C-alpha positions as CSV (number, residue, x, y, z in Angstrom):
1,X,44.9,204.0,106.7
2,X,47.9,204.8,108.7
3,X,47.1,201.8,111.0
4,X,47.0,199.4,108.0
5,X,50.3,200.7,106.7
6,X,51.8,200.2,110.2
7,X,50.4,196.7,110.4
8,X,51.8,195.8,106.9
9,X,55.2,197.2,107.8
10,X,55.1,195.1,110.9
11,X,54.0,191.8,109.0
12,X,56.5,192.0,106.1
13,X,59.6,190.8,107.9
14,X,58.1,187.3,108.6
15,X,57.4,186.7,104.9
16,X,61.0,187.6,104.1
17,X,62.2,185.2,106.7
18,X,60.2,182.4,105.2
19,X,61.5,183.2,101.7
20,X,65.1,183.1,103.0
21,X,64.4,179.8,104.8
22,X,62.9,178.3,101.6
23,X,66.0,179.4,99.6
24,X,68.3,177.8,102.2
25,X,66.4,174.6,102.4
26,X,66.3,174.3,98.6
27,X,70.0,174.9,98.4
28,X,70.7,172.2,101.0
29,X,68.4,169.7,99.2
30,X,70.1,170.6,95.9
31,X,73.5,170.0,97.3
32,X,72.5,166.7,98.8
33,X,71.0,165.6,95.5
34,X,74.1,166.6,93.6
35,X,76.3,164.7,96.1
36,X,74.1,161.6,95.8
37,X,74.3,161.7,92.0
38,X,78.0,162.1,92.1
39,X,78.5,159.1,94.5
40,X,76.2,157.0,92.3
41,X,78.1,157.9,89.2
42,X,81.4,157.0,90.9
43,X,80.1,153.6,92.1
44,X,78.6,152.8,88.7
45,X,82.0,153.5,87.0
46,X,83.7,151.1,89.4
47,X,81.3,148.2,88.7
48,X,83.7,146.4,86.3
49,X,86.5,146.7,88.9
50,X,84.2,145.3,91.7
51,X,83.1,142.4,89.4
52,X,86.7,141.5,88.6
53,X,87.7,141.7,92.3
54,X,84.8,139.4,93.3
55,X,85.6,136.9,90.4
56,X,89.3,136.5,91.5
57,X,90.1,133.1,93.0
58,X,91.0,132.9,96.7
59,X,94.7,133.4,97.6
60,X,96.7,130.1,97.5
61,X,97.3,128.4,100.9
62,X,100.6,128.9,102.5
63,X,103.3,126.3,101.8
64,X,103.0,123.2,103.9
65,X,99.3,123.3,104.4
66,X,97.9,119.8,104.0
67,X,95.8,119.1,100.9
68,X,92.1,118.6,101.7
69,X,92.1,115.5,99.4
70,X,94.5,112.6,99.4
71,X,96.9,112.5,96.5
72,X,96.7,109.2,94.6
73,X,99.8,108.0,92.8
74,X,99.5,107.7,89.1
75,X,100.3,104.0,88.4
76,X,101.0,102.2,85.2
77,X,99.7,98.7,85.8
78,X,102.4,96.0,85.9
79,X,102.2,92.2,86.2
80,X,102.5,90.7,89.6
81,X,106.0,89.5,90.6
82,X,106.8,86.1,89.0
83,X,107.5,83.3,91.4
84,X,109.5,80.4,90.0
85,X,109.0,77.1,91.8
86,X,111.9,74.7,91.3
87,X,113.4,71.6,92.9
88,X,113.2,67.9,92.9
89,X,110.1,65.6,92.7
90,X,108.3,67.3,95.6
91,X,108.0,70.3,93.3
92,X,107.6,68.3,90.1
93,X,104.7,66.3,91.6
94,X,103.0,69.4,92.9
95,X,100.5,69.5,90.1
96,X,98.1,71.8,91.9
97,X,100.7,74.5,92.7
98,X,99.1,77.0,90.4
99,X,95.8,76.7,92.1
100,X,97.1,76.2,95.6
101,X,99.2,79.4,95.5
102,X,96.6,81.8,94.0
103,X,96.4,84.7,93.8
104,X,100.2,84.6,93.5
105,X,101.7,84.4,90.0
106,X,103.8,81.3,89.8
107,X,105.6,79.0,87.3
108,X,106.5,75.4,88.3
109,X,109.6,74.0,86.7
110,X,110.3,71.2,89.2
111,X,112.2,68.2,87.9
112,X,112.1,64.8,89.6
113,X,115.2,63.0,90.9
114,X,117.4,66.1,90.6
115,X,120.1,67.1,93.1
116,X,121.3,70.5,94.1
117,X,124.1,70.2,91.5
118,X,121.5,69.5,88.9
119,X,119.5,72.5,90.0
120,X,122.6,74.7,89.7
121,X,123.0,73.7,86.1
122,X,119.3,74.0,85.5
123,X,119.1,77.5,86.9
124,X,122.0,78.7,84.7
125,X,119.9,77.9,81.7
126,X,116.4,78.9,82.9
127,X,116.9,82.0,85.0
128,X,118.2,84.3,82.2
129,X,115.2,83.4,80.1
130,X,112.4,83.5,82.7
131,X,113.8,86.3,84.8
132,X,111.7,85.6,88.0
133,X,111.4,88.0,90.9
134,X,111.3,85.1,93.4
135,X,112.7,81.6,93.4
136,X,111.2,79.0,95.7
137,X,113.6,76.1,96.0
138,X,113.0,72.6,97.4
139,X,116.0,70.4,96.9
140,X,118.7,68.5,98.8
141,X,116.7,65.4,99.8
142,X,118.1,63.3,96.9
143,X,121.6,64.6,97.7
144,X,121.5,63.2,101.2
145,X,119.9,60.0,100.0
146,X,122.9,59.2,97.8
147,X,125.4,60.0,100.5
148,X,126.3,63.7,100.0
149,X,127.4,65.3,103.2
150,X,125.1,68.0,104.6
151,X,127.9,70.6,104.4
152,X,128.3,70.0,100.7
153,X,124.6,70.3,100.1
154,X,124.6,73.6,101.9
155,X,127.6,74.8,99.8
156,X,125.6,73.9,96.7
157,X,122.6,75.9,97.9
158,X,124.9,78.9,98.4
159,X,126.3,78.4,95.0
160,X,122.8,78.3,93.6
161,X,121.9,81.5,95.3
162,X,125.1,83.2,94.1
163,X,124.5,82.1,90.5
164,X,120.9,83.3,90.5
165,X,121.8,86.7,91.9
166,X,124.6,87.0,89.4
167,X,122.0,87.0,86.6
168,X,119.3,88.7,88.6
169,X,120.7,90.9,91.4
170,X,117.3,91.6,92.9
171,X,116.0,88.1,92.9
172,X,114.8,86.7,96.3
173,X,115.4,83.0,97.0
174,X,113.3,81.0,99.5
175,X,114.7,77.7,100.5
176,X,112.0,75.3,101.7
177,X,113.0,72.9,104.5
178,X,113.7,69.3,103.5
179,X,110.9,67.1,104.7
180,X,111.5,64.0,106.8
181,X,109.7,61.2,104.9
182,X,108.7,57.7,106.1
183,X,110.8,55.8,103.4
184,X,114.0,57.7,104.3
185,X,113.8,57.8,108.1
186,X,117.5,56.8,108.3
187,X,118.4,60.2,106.7
188,X,116.4,62.3,109.1
189,X,119.4,63.8,111.0
190,X,121.2,64.7,107.7
191,X,118.2,66.4,106.1
192,X,117.5,68.3,109.3
193,X,121.1,69.4,109.5
194,X,120.9,70.8,105.9
195,X,117.6,72.7,106.8
196,X,119.1,74.1,110.0
197,X,122.2,75.3,108.3
198,X,120.2,77.1,105.6
199,X,117.9,78.6,108.2
200,X,120.9,80.0,110.0
201,X,122.2,81.6,106.8
202,X,118.8,83.1,105.8
203,X,117.2,86.4,107.0
204,X,113.5,87.3,107.2
205,X,113.8,90.0,104.5
206,X,117.2,89.4,102.8
207,X,118.1,87.8,99.4
208,X,118.0,84.3,101.0
209,X,115.0,83.4,103.1
210,X,113.8,80.2,104.7
211,X,110.4,78.5,104.9
212,X,109.8,75.8,107.4
213,X,107.3,73.2,106.1
214,X,108.6,70.3,108.0
215,X,107.3,71.3,111.4
216,X,103.7,71.7,110.3
217,X,103.9,68.4,108.4
218,X,105.2,66.6,111.6
219,X,102.2,68.0,113.4
220,X,103.9,68.1,116.7
221,X,105.4,64.6,116.4
222,X,109.0,63.6,115.9
223,X,108.4,61.1,113.1
224,X,106.9,61.7,109.6
225,X,103.2,61.3,109.5
226,X,102.6,58.5,107.0
227,X,99.0,59.7,106.5
228,X,100.4,62.7,104.6
229,X,102.4,60.7,102.1
230,X,101.7,58.5,99.2
231,X,102.2,54.7,99.4
232,X,105.9,55.2,98.3
233,X,106.6,57.0,101.6
234,X,108.5,59.7,99.8
235,X,106.0,62.0,98.0
236,X,103.2,64.0,99.6
237,X,99.6,63.1,99.0
238,X,96.7,65.6,98.6
239,X,96.5,66.2,102.3
240,X,100.2,66.6,102.6
241,X,100.2,69.2,99.8
242,X,97.4,71.1,101.5
243,X,99.7,71.8,104.5
244,X,102.8,72.2,102.4
245,X,101.2,74.7,100.0
246,X,99.5,76.7,102.7
247,X,102.7,77.4,104.6
248,X,104.5,78.5,101.4
249,X,101.5,80.6,100.2
250,X,101.0,82.4,103.6
251,X,104.7,83.3,103.7
252,X,104.8,84.7,100.2
253,X,101.7,86.7,100.7
254,X,103.0,88.0,104.0
255,X,106.1,89.2,102.2
256,X,104.0,91.1,99.7
257,X,104.6,89.1,96.5
258,X,101.0,89.5,95.4
259,X,101.3,93.3,95.1
260,X,101.3,94.9,91.7
261,X,104.2,97.3,91.4
262,X,103.4,100.9,90.6
263,X,105.7,102.5,88.0
């Protein structure tokens, strides 16, 4: 009996230790559980804030950063520049000018047998009404044929240009070289003098410009090629106009007169 009591007294302390350990472990687990619940509740309460933060767009790029896509200008379609063809019979007889100069937008008002003085009167009436962007002028051959001095023809061309720009300050005028023709070989020096003087006054991109059609028509020779003219020896035939029109068309296209302005 005494031995059992002594043994029980000796065994009791371990049971108390286990009881204390269970209490401590339970307390720790309870604390951890409470902390977890508290953190979960805090995170749940911040869900709307987190959602809004994630939905916000990215910050704008700094000033000066190139756009990833090219910016296309908003353009109101306009008509192509109007090119007015005027002059003496070489223009008047150019019946295929509209087709030959496509895709350029042109209007042919040539009038046979006219001189530069006639053209000056003509332009005063026509230009304010038509309002072209470009004038292509072929004239002066008839002036020389009736004895007008080259210097006077050049003066009339300058007066024509001044008159046109008085009505239309931005108009561009192309003077087309006067062609040497078989029937007027005696006037070759005079018509060449007129063309050379106008070429000297002209600039590649100024208000007065020059187109040399005579050199291609001569084809490297010094005399007019009769094969490019009609039997009258004055007016170009179909083959002649092919060369004449190509030179003019190429120059006008090169200068951008087929472009549609963007407004």
